[in-house]
C-alpha positions as YAML, in Angstrom:
chain: A
units: angstrom
residues:
- id: 1
  name: MET
  ca: [65.33, 115.31, 125.84]
- id: 2
  name: GLU
  ca: [68.23, 115.94, 128.22]
- id: 3
  name: GLY
  ca: [70.60, 112.98, 128.49]
- id: 4
  name: SER
  ca: [69.34, 111.26, 125.33]
- id: 5
  name: LEU
  ca: [71.86, 109.94, 122.81]
- id: 6
  name: ILE
  ca: [72.07, 111.14, 119.24]
- id: 7
  name: SER
  ca: [71.76, 108.40, 116.64]
- id: 8
  name: LEU
  ca: [74.19, 109.04, 113.79]
- id: 9
  name: ASP
  ca: [74.12, 107.44, 110.36]
- id: 10
  name: TRP
  ca: [77.53, 105.88, 109.59]
- id: 11
  name: SER
  ca: [77.52, 107.43, 106.10]
- id: 12
  name: LEU
  ca: [77.43, 110.88, 107.71]
- id: 13
  name: VAL
  ca: [80.40, 110.07, 109.93]
- id: 14
  name: ARG
  ca: [82.24, 108.64, 106.93]
- id: 15
  name: GLY
  ca: [81.68, 111.92, 105.08]
- id: 16
  name: PHE
  ca: [82.96, 113.90, 108.07]
- id: 17
  name: LEU
  ca: [86.17, 111.81, 108.18]
- id: 18
  name: ALA
  ca: [86.71, 112.11, 104.42]
- id: 19
  name: VAL
  ca: [86.48, 115.91, 104.53]
- id: 20
  name: ALA
  ca: [88.77, 116.00, 107.58]
- id: 21
  name: ASP
  ca: [91.33, 113.81, 105.81]
- id: 22
  name: THR
  ca: [91.31, 115.64, 102.47]
- id: 23
  name: GLY
  ca: [90.58, 119.18, 103.63]
- id: 24
  name: SER
  ca: [88.03, 119.81, 100.88]
- id: 25
  name: LEU
  ca: [84.60, 118.75, 99.69]
- id: 26
  name: SER
  ca: [85.89, 118.01, 96.19]
- id: 27
  name: GLY
  ca: [88.69, 115.73, 97.39]
- id: 28
  name: ALA
  ca: [86.41, 113.94, 99.84]
- id: 29
  name: ALA
  ca: [83.72, 113.46, 97.18]
- id: 30
  name: ARG
  ca: [86.27, 111.85, 94.84]
- id: 31
  name: LEU
  ca: [87.49, 109.62, 97.66]
- id: 32
  name: LEU
  ca: [83.98, 108.39, 98.47]
- id: 33
  name: GLY
  ca: [82.68, 108.29, 94.90]
- id: 34
  name: ILE
  ca: [79.74, 110.62, 95.55]
- id: 35
  name: SER
  ca: [78.85, 114.10, 94.30]
- id: 36
  name: GLN
  ca: [80.17, 117.21, 95.99]
- id: 37
  name: PRO
  ca: [76.67, 118.65, 96.69]
- id: 38
  name: THR
  ca: [75.62, 115.35, 98.32]
- id: 39
  name: LEU
  ca: [78.68, 115.40, 100.56]
- id: 40
  name: GLY
  ca: [78.08, 119.06, 101.43]
- id: 41
  name: ARG
  ca: [74.55, 118.18, 102.57]
- id: 42
  name: GLN
  ca: [75.90, 115.29, 104.64]
- id: 43
  name: VAL
  ca: [78.33, 117.56, 106.47]
- id: 44
  name: LYS
  ca: [75.57, 120.08, 107.20]
- id: 45
  name: THR
  ca: [73.29, 117.28, 108.41]
- id: 46
  name: VAL
  ca: [75.80, 115.84, 110.85]
- id: 47
  name: GLU
  ca: [76.57, 119.33, 112.18]
- id: 48
  name: ALA
  ca: [72.85, 119.99, 112.64]
- id: 49
  name: GLN
  ca: [72.29, 116.65, 114.39]
- id: 50
  name: LEU
  ca: [75.18, 117.24, 116.76]
- id: 51
  name: GLY
  ca: [74.42, 120.91, 117.22]
- id: 52
  name: VAL
  ca: [78.04, 121.93, 116.67]
- id: 53
  name: GLU
  ca: [80.25, 123.35, 113.93]
- id: 54
  name: LEU
  ca: [82.76, 120.75, 112.75]
- id: 55
  name: PHE
  ca: [84.64, 122.81, 110.16]
- id: 56
  name: HIS
  ca: [85.76, 126.34, 109.51]
- id: 57
  name: ARG
  ca: [85.01, 127.12, 105.85]
- id: 58
  name: ARG
  ca: [88.19, 128.71, 104.48]
- id: 59
  name: PRO
  ca: [88.90, 129.99, 100.94]
- id: 60
  name: LYS
  ca: [91.37, 127.13, 100.44]
- id: 61
  name: GLY
  ca: [89.24, 124.39, 101.99]
- id: 62
  name: PHE
  ca: [87.83, 123.02, 105.21]
- id: 63
  name: GLU
  ca: [89.65, 123.25, 108.53]
- id: 64
  name: LEU
  ca: [88.57, 121.33, 111.63]
- id: 65
  name: THR
  ca: [87.16, 123.34, 114.53]
- id: 66
  name: GLU
  ca: [88.27, 122.46, 118.04]
- id: 67
  name: THR
  ca: [85.09, 120.38, 118.42]
- id: 68
  name: GLY
  ca: [85.64, 118.66, 115.08]
- id: 69
  name: ALA
  ca: [89.20, 117.74, 116.05]
- id: 70
  name: ALA
  ca: [87.93, 116.27, 119.33]
- id: 71
  name: LEU
  ca: [85.51, 114.03, 117.42]
- id: 72
  name: ILE
  ca: [88.11, 112.54, 115.08]
- id: 73
  name: GLU
  ca: [89.20, 109.76, 117.44]
- id: 74
  name: PRO
  ca: [85.68, 108.44, 118.22]
- id: 75
  name: ALA
  ca: [84.81, 108.74, 114.53]
- id: 76
  name: ARG
  ca: [87.86, 106.59, 113.66]
- id: 77
  name: ALA
  ca: [86.70, 104.02, 116.22]
- id: 78
  name: MET
  ca: [83.28, 103.98, 114.53]
- id: 79
  name: GLN
  ca: [84.99, 103.52, 111.15]
- id: 80
  name: GLU
  ca: [87.00, 100.57, 112.42]
- id: 81
  name: ALA
  ca: [83.89, 99.00, 113.96]
- id: 82
  name: ALA
  ca: [82.04, 99.32, 110.64]
- id: 83
  name: HIS
  ca: [84.92, 97.62, 108.81]
- id: 84
  name: ARG
  ca: [84.97, 94.81, 111.37]
- id: 85
  name: ILE
  ca: [81.25, 94.27, 110.88]
- id: 86
  name: ALA
  ca: [81.80, 94.02, 107.11]
- id: 87
  name: LEU
  ca: [84.72, 91.63, 107.63]
- id: 88
  name: THR
  ca: [82.74, 89.34, 109.90]
- id: 89
  name: ALA
  ca: [79.77, 89.30, 107.54]
- id: 90
  name: SER
  ca: [82.03, 88.53, 104.55]
- id: 91
  name: GLY
  ca: [83.73, 85.80, 106.53]
- id: 92
  name: ARG
  ca: [80.41, 83.98, 106.92]
- id: 93
  name: SER
  ca: [79.42, 84.08, 103.25]
- id: 94
  name: ALA
  ca: [78.98, 80.64, 101.76]
- id: 95
  name: GLY
  ca: [79.81, 79.18, 98.39]
- id: 96
  name: LEU
  ca: [82.76, 79.07, 96.03]
- id: 97
  name: SER
  ca: [81.68, 82.05, 93.93]
- id: 98
  name: GLY
  ca: [82.67, 85.67, 94.22]
- id: 99
  name: THR
  ca: [85.84, 87.74, 94.18]
- id: 100
  name: VAL
  ca: [89.07, 87.21, 96.09]
- id: 101
  name: ARG
  ca: [91.48, 90.15, 96.16]
- id: 102
  name: ILE
  ca: [95.16, 89.21, 96.42]
- id: 103
  name: THR
  ca: [98.01, 91.66, 96.97]
- id: 104
  name: ALA
  ca: [101.69, 90.81, 96.52]
- id: 105
  name: SER
  ca: [104.96, 92.50, 95.68]
- id: 106
  name: LEU
  ca: [105.56, 93.50, 92.08]
- id: 107
  name: ALA
  ca: [108.20, 90.79, 91.60]
- id: 108
  name: MET
  ca: [105.98, 88.08, 93.10]
- id: 109
  name: SER
  ca: [103.00, 89.27, 91.05]
- id: 110
  name: MET
  ca: [104.97, 89.33, 87.82]
- id: 111
  name: TYR
  ca: [107.14, 86.23, 88.02]
- id: 112
  name: HIS
  ca: [105.29, 83.71, 90.18]
- id: 113
  name: LEU
  ca: [101.60, 84.44, 90.65]
- id: 114
  name: PRO
  ca: [100.27, 84.44, 87.05]
- id: 115
  name: ASP
  ca: [100.64, 80.65, 86.70]
- id: 116
  name: VAL
  ca: [99.05, 80.11, 90.11]
- id: 117
  name: VAL
  ca: [96.14, 82.43, 89.31]
- id: 118
  name: ALA
  ca: [95.63, 80.61, 86.00]
- id: 119
  name: ASP
  ca: [95.44, 77.30, 87.91]
- id: 120
  name: ILE
  ca: [92.87, 78.79, 90.30]
- id: 121
  name: ARG
  ca: [90.74, 80.07, 87.43]
- id: 122
  name: ARG
  ca: [90.82, 76.69, 85.68]
- id: 123
  name: ALA
  ca: [89.91, 74.81, 88.85]
- id: 124
  name: GLU
  ca: [87.34, 77.30, 90.17]
- id: 125
  name: PRO
  ca: [85.79, 79.28, 87.29]
- id: 126
  name: ASP
  ca: [83.20, 80.89, 89.60]
- id: 127
  name: ILE
  ca: [85.93, 82.58, 91.67]
- id: 128
  name: GLN
  ca: [87.12, 85.91, 90.29]
- id: 129
  name: ILE
  ca: [90.60, 87.13, 91.19]
- id: 130
  name: ASP
  ca: [91.76, 90.71, 91.69]
- id: 131
  name: LEU
  ca: [95.58, 90.77, 91.72]
- id: 132
  name: VAL
  ca: [97.05, 93.95, 93.20]
- id: 133
  name: PRO
  ca: [100.82, 94.24, 92.56]
- id: 134
  name: SER
  ca: [102.19, 96.59, 95.18]
- id: 135
  name: ASP
  ca: [105.31, 96.94, 97.31]
- id: 136
  name: SER
  ca: [103.35, 98.96, 99.86]
- id: 137
  name: THR
  ca: [101.57, 97.35, 102.80]
- id: 138
  name: SER
  ca: [97.86, 96.93, 102.08]
- id: 139
  name: ASN
  ca: [95.55, 96.91, 105.08]
- id: 140
  name: LEU
  ca: [93.69, 93.61, 105.37]
- id: 141
  name: LEU
  ca: [91.45, 95.04, 108.09]
- id: 142
  name: PHE
  ca: [90.03, 97.65, 105.74]
- id: 143
  name: ARG
  ca: [89.54, 95.13, 102.91]
- id: 144
  name: GLU
  ca: [92.20, 96.61, 100.64]
- id: 145
  name: ALA
  ca: [92.96, 92.93, 100.06]
- id: 146
  name: ASP
  ca: [91.57, 89.57, 101.21]
- id: 147
  name: ILE
  ca: [94.85, 87.65, 101.05]
- id: 148
  name: ALA
  ca: [98.37, 89.09, 101.07]
- id: 149
  name: VAL
  ca: [101.57, 87.40, 99.93]
- id: 150
  name: ARG
  ca: [104.27, 89.00, 102.06]
- id: 151
  name: MET
  ca: [108.06, 88.76, 101.96]
- id: 152
  name: TYR
  ca: [108.15, 89.24, 105.74]
- id: 153
  name: ARG
  ca: [106.18, 87.92, 108.70]
- id: 154
  name: PRO
  ca: [103.25, 90.24, 109.49]
- id: 155
  name: ARG
  ca: [102.91, 91.22, 113.15]
- id: 156
  name: GLN
  ca: [99.48, 92.88, 113.05]
- id: 157
  name: LEU
  ca: [96.90, 91.47, 115.45]
- id: 158
  name: ASP
  ca: [93.88, 89.51, 114.12]
- id: 159
  name: LEU
  ca: [95.86, 88.15, 111.16]
- id: 160
  name: VAL
  ca: [96.30, 84.50, 110.23]
- id: 161
  name: THR
  ca: [99.71, 83.74, 108.71]
- id: 162
  name: ARG
  ca: [101.41, 80.76, 107.10]
- id: 163
  name: HIS
  ca: [105.09, 80.50, 106.18]
- id: 164
  name: LEU
  ca: [105.37, 78.82, 102.78]
- id: 165
  name: GLY
  ca: [109.15, 78.70, 102.56]
- id: 166
  name: ASP
  ca: [111.94, 80.91, 101.25]
- id: 167
  name: ILE
  ca: [112.92, 82.14, 97.80]
- id: 168
  name: GLU
  ca: [116.58, 81.85, 96.82]
- id: 169
  name: LEU
  ca: [118.30, 84.91, 95.39]
- id: 170
  name: GLY
  ca: [121.05, 84.94, 92.78]
- id: 171
  name: ILE
  ca: [123.34, 87.47, 91.09]
- id: 172
  name: PHE
  ca: [122.82, 87.57, 87.33]
- id: 173
  name: GLY
  ca: [124.12, 89.40, 84.29]
- id: 174
  name: SER
  ca: [123.53, 89.24, 80.57]
- id: 175
  name: GLN
  ca: [125.84, 87.25, 78.31]
- id: 176
  name: ASP
  ca: [126.64, 90.49, 76.50]
- id: 177
  name: TYR
  ca: [127.68, 92.12, 79.78]
- id: 178
  name: PHE
  ca: [129.98, 89.21, 80.71]
- id: 179
  name: GLU
  ca: [131.56, 89.23, 77.25]
- id: 180
  name: ARG
  ca: [132.41, 92.90, 77.71]
- id: 181
  name: ARG
  ca: [133.48, 92.84, 81.36]
- id: 182
  name: GLY
  ca: [134.53, 89.26, 82.02]
- id: 183
  name: ARG
  ca: [133.24, 86.87, 84.66]
- id: 184
  name: PRO
  ca: [134.14, 87.57, 88.30]
- id: 185
  name: GLU
  ca: [136.18, 84.87, 90.02]
- id: 186
  name: THR
  ca: [136.54, 86.36, 93.53]
- id: 187
  name: LEU
  ca: [134.56, 88.65, 95.79]
- id: 188
  name: GLU
  ca: [137.06, 91.45, 95.18]
- id: 189
  name: ASP
  ca: [136.68, 90.91, 91.46]
- id: 190
  name: LEU
  ca: [132.87, 90.96, 91.84]
- id: 191
  name: LEU
  ca: [132.94, 94.33, 93.57]
- id: 192
  name: SER
  ca: [134.81, 95.85, 90.63]
- id: 193
  name: HIS
  ca: [131.82, 95.16, 88.37]
- id: 194
  name: ASP
  ca: [128.87, 97.41, 87.63]
- id: 195
  name: PHE
  ca: [125.69, 96.69, 89.61]
- id: 196
  name: VAL
  ca: [122.12, 97.81, 89.15]
- id: 197
  name: GLY
  ca: [120.80, 99.03, 92.50]
- id: 198
  name: TYR
  ca: [117.64, 100.45, 94.00]
- id: 199
  name: ASP
  ca: [116.92, 104.16, 93.98]
- id: 200
  name: THR
  ca: [115.29, 104.62, 97.40]
- id: 201
  name: LYS
  ca: [114.60, 101.11, 98.70]
- id: 202
  name: PRO
  ca: [117.21, 99.94, 101.25]
- id: 203
  name: GLU
  ca: [117.15, 96.17, 100.74]
- id: 204
  name: ILE
  ca: [120.25, 95.74, 98.54]
- id: 205
  name: LEU
  ca: [122.40, 98.10, 100.60]
- id: 206
  name: ASP
  ca: [121.20, 96.38, 103.78]
- id: 207
  name: GLY
  ca: [122.16, 93.01, 102.31]
- id: 208
  name: PHE
  ca: [125.68, 94.19, 101.54]
- id: 209
  name: ARG
  ca: [126.01, 95.68, 105.05]
- id: 210
  name: THR
  ca: [124.90, 92.38, 106.60]
- id: 211
  name: ALA
  ca: [127.72, 90.73, 104.63]
- id: 212
  name: GLY
  ca: [130.15, 93.26, 106.08]
- id: 213
  name: ILE
  ca: [130.40, 95.40, 102.93]
- id: 214
  name: LYS
  ca: [129.52, 99.06, 103.42]
- id: 215
  name: LEU
  ca: [128.37, 100.75, 100.24]
- id: 216
  name: SER
  ca: [126.47, 103.92, 99.42]
- id: 217
  name: ARG
  ca: [123.67, 104.48, 96.95]
- id: 218
  name: GLN
  ca: [126.12, 106.25, 94.62]
- id: 219
  name: TRP
  ca: [128.13, 103.02, 94.20]
- id: 220
  name: PHE
  ca: [125.37, 101.79, 91.88]
- id: 221
  name: ALA
  ca: [125.69, 103.55, 88.54]
- id: 222
  name: THR
  ca: [122.14, 102.53, 87.54]
- id: 223
  name: ARG
  ca: [119.25, 102.62, 90.00]
- id: 224
  name: CYS
  ca: [115.55, 101.76, 89.85]
- id: 225
  name: ASP
  ca: [112.97, 100.79, 92.51]
- id: 226
  name: ASN
  ca: [110.55, 99.06, 90.13]
- id: 227
  name: ASP
  ca: [111.51, 95.36, 90.19]
- id: 228
  name: ALA
  ca: [110.25, 94.64, 86.68]
- id: 229
  name: VAL
  ca: [112.22, 97.54, 85.17]
- id: 230
  name: TYR
  ca: [115.18, 96.67, 87.42]
- id: 231
  name: TRP
  ca: [115.38, 93.21, 85.84]
- id: 232
  name: GLU
  ca: [115.07, 94.68, 82.35]
- id: 233
  name: LEU
  ca: [118.04, 96.95, 83.10]
- id: 234
  name: VAL
  ca: [120.07, 93.91, 84.15]
- id: 235
  name: ARG
  ca: [118.99, 92.04, 81.03]
- id: 236
  name: ALA
  ca: [120.00, 95.01, 78.87]
- id: 237
  name: GLY
  ca: [123.56, 94.85, 80.21]
- id: 238
  name: CYS
  ca: [123.58, 97.84, 82.57]
- id: 239
  name: GLY
  ca: [125.26, 95.71, 85.21]
- id: 240
  name: LEU
  ca: [124.84, 92.75, 87.51]
- id: 241
  name: GLY
  ca: [121.71, 92.47, 89.57]
- id: 242
  name: PHE
  ca: [119.84, 90.44, 92.17]
- id: 243
  name: VAL
  ca: [116.75, 88.44, 91.25]
- id: 244
  name: HIS
  ca: [114.87, 85.36, 92.36]
- id: 245
  name: ALA
  ca: [117.21, 82.52, 91.38]
- id: 246
  name: GLY
  ca: [114.47, 80.45, 89.74]
- id: 247
  name: VAL
  ca: [113.56, 83.38, 87.51]
- id: 248
  name: GLY
  ca: [117.13, 84.19, 86.46]
- id: 249
  name: ARG
  ca: [118.11, 80.58, 85.78]
- id: 250
  name: GLY
  ca: [115.21, 80.10, 83.42]
- id: 251
  name: TRP
  ca: [115.74, 83.30, 81.43]
- id: 252
  name: PRO
  ca: [117.46, 82.95, 78.03]
- id: 253
  name: GLY
  ca: [120.61, 85.00, 77.61]
- id: 254
  name: MET
  ca: [121.23, 85.41, 81.35]
- id: 255
  name: GLU
  ca: [124.07, 83.90, 83.39]
- id: 256
  name: GLU
  ca: [124.42, 83.48, 87.15]
- id: 257
  name: VAL
  ca: [127.55, 84.55, 89.00]
- id: 258
  name: GLU
  ca: [129.13, 81.30, 90.19]
- id: 259
  name: LEU
  ca: [130.72, 82.32, 93.49]
- id: 260
  name: ASP
  ca: [130.27, 80.74, 96.91]
- id: 261
  name: LEU
  ca: [128.33, 83.67, 98.36]
- id: 262
  name: LEU
  ca: [125.82, 83.46, 101.20]
- id: 263
  name: LEU
  ca: [122.94, 85.53, 99.87]
- id: 264
  name: PRO
  ca: [119.85, 86.25, 101.97]
- id: 265
  name: ARG
  ca: [116.69, 84.27, 101.26]
- id: 266
  name: LEU
  ca: [113.27, 85.89, 100.98]
- id: 267
  name: PRO
  ca: [110.58, 84.38, 103.24]
- id: 268
  name: VAL
  ca: [107.12, 83.98, 101.73]
- id: 269
  name: TRP
  ca: [104.11, 84.35, 104.03]
- id: 270
  name: LEU
  ca: [100.41, 84.01, 103.26]
- id: 271
  name: THR
  ca: [98.25, 86.35, 105.33]
- id: 272
  name: THR
  ca: [94.55, 86.94, 105.75]
- id: 273
  name: HIS
  ca: [92.28, 88.41, 108.37]
- id: 274
  name: GLU
  ca: [91.05, 86.13, 111.15]
- id: 275
  name: ALA
  ca: [87.41, 86.94, 110.32]
- id: 276
  name: MET
  ca: [87.85, 85.84, 106.69]
- id: 277
  name: ARG
  ca: [89.64, 82.52, 107.04]
- id: 278
  name: HIS
  ca: [86.48, 80.37, 107.07]
- id: 279
  name: THR
  ca: [85.01, 81.90, 103.90]
- id: 280
  name: PRO
  ca: [84.88, 78.96, 101.45]
- id: 281
  name: ARG
  ca: [86.23, 80.82, 98.42]
- id: 282
  name: LEU
  ca: [89.05, 82.41, 100.45]
- id: 283
  name: ARG
  ca: [89.96, 79.10, 102.02]
- id: 284
  name: ARG
  ca: [90.07, 77.49, 98.57]
- id: 285
  name: VAL
  ca: [92.24, 80.26, 97.08]
- id: 286
  name: TRP
  ca: [94.47, 80.22, 100.18]
- id: 287
  name: GLU
  ca: [95.17, 76.51, 99.75]
- id: 288
  name: MET
  ca: [95.78, 76.80, 96.01]
- id: 289
  name: LEU
  ca: [98.16, 79.72, 96.57]
- id: 290
  name: ALA
  ca: [100.03, 77.67, 99.16]
- id: 291
  name: ASP
  ca: [100.29, 74.69, 96.79]
- id: 292
  name: GLY
  ca: [101.30, 76.80, 93.80]
- id: 293
  name: LEU
  ca: [103.91, 78.89, 95.59]
- id: 294
  name: ALA
  ca: [105.43, 75.81, 97.23]
- id: 295
  name: LYS
  ca: [107.02, 75.15, 93.81]
- id: 296
  name: VAL
  ca: [109.09, 78.35, 94.00]
- id: 297
  name: THR
  ca: [110.04, 78.22, 97.69]
- id: 298
  name: ALA
  ca: [112.65, 75.96, 99.25]
...
């Protein structure tokens, strides 16, 4: 009937987006966790319902037609609406049972969160915790995580945030390293020492620049972006390194550089989606995270 609207199943649109994003049926099927033949039928179904061809079938994969490319933006809007529906429904679930997914940086996940998670599990045995250590930004809107522990203030709309305090940084080296190289007594002396730096992350170089010291990546003779391995390199005597002061001070065989240096502090923010904040289990985990992490923030 002319002027009537076509009713599309969201799963068909999801399949269309997955093929568009990956460029192949096999890649999209892996992404969605369904079989390739099933996904192929979904693509044919949505093309038949719309009466258009969405993809050119090429030897090396699927390429969007002009019509398919024009439908990407409204399909993305449909995807976001579906995620918002899921978020709102999850936010109204009752009870203190179920799973809460927490994402945090690798350093936070390794050095500070295990004790807090253990406290949560002891106090609320019906709440299961997924801890996702990652230095990338997980999307709370798309439920990649329920609660995020960030080292910066999130600016995304529809997020609820809470500043817990700041983590103090210190410069540390192993006793073996100091016995070989001596202990720095001045800033000039400090800069003559070996340092472990990051490979691609800019934070350490940015910190030096803020202090008025311009260095290049090559100044660091040893480099690693993984914070856990970074600390192990410092512990092994590869050079001096930066770590959360509370961690370094409690580690046997490590010494802190005792100079009057103004090091940056790392802010700690709890973040969740607005639609999720009234979920009982999330609210309980949120409060226990805030209480537990208050012990490591000043």
